Phi, psi and omega in degrees: 000129180289135177278146178295146180278114178231115177247108186261333183285146181297328182260021181297145185269126178258358181285146185302325182292345178267350185259156174286166178302318180294325178291321178297320182300333179298334183264000184258144174283167179300318179299319178294319178296318179295315179302316179295318178300314181297317177301319178295321184287312187257353173073027176213157177297150187251129175239100182302340182271358180303132190274321184292099187298314185300331179252008180294134182303322180293319180296312179295323179295327176305310184288328176295314177299315180304310184292341175265008181062033177253067188292324180296316178295322177302314178302311181298316182298311183289329177300322178295319178295314180301314183287337187249012177234150178247089181227180176270018186257016183308310181292327176299310179296317180300318179298317179293320178295316179296322178298315179298320178298320177298319180287335171299314179300314181297317181297312180298320179297318179295317185287331184223065187294339181256359180294143183305317182274309186292335180290345182252027185269354183289321179294314176298326177298316181297319178299318179291324175300317180297315178297317180298316179299316180298317183285330183272333186308317180297343183264001179287144014270330183222139176213128177048050175070007176259130174282090186297323180300315179293319179297319177298320176300317178302312180296314180299315180298317178297314180300314182294324178297320179293312184292324177299329181274006184058042176064034179249340183246127175264117182285352184269141167208161180302329181277340179253009182298130182289146175251147179239131179241133175277142175275127180247000000 
């Protein structure tokens, strides 16, 4: 948890190089934080207006975060691309964001199965899986180097495993976490 920035001394330094990483983040917008994260992940400057989606740093960072089981960050990264580009891919991006959101629910449920809130995350995960499937289906079989058909199968299988168990079995675990590979 970031500590609040309190500078009491008269000669206290307000320049970024004098502050900790957490203190600098207090002054950054969400978009700036995501841009910095993407730059750290893919090692290049980020231009949200870049048109080639398959090679866009935010798009690639989504899959890198996904494969590192950082689903919340994957969601945030792709949300920035979706909000800052004008393409015909709105539903495609929404579907990928919803899929990451569903896996956030599964991950939280796995990590805290007896927690009052996290123990009830399987139903919201299934709802997000359904929305993601609906939004991604028109882009099958392939879109922006992603095998959408295979990805849809992954989502459908996870959703069906949960519903078959009457919302008692979470198919996700760190060792069974799905990986996504872009076709280049």
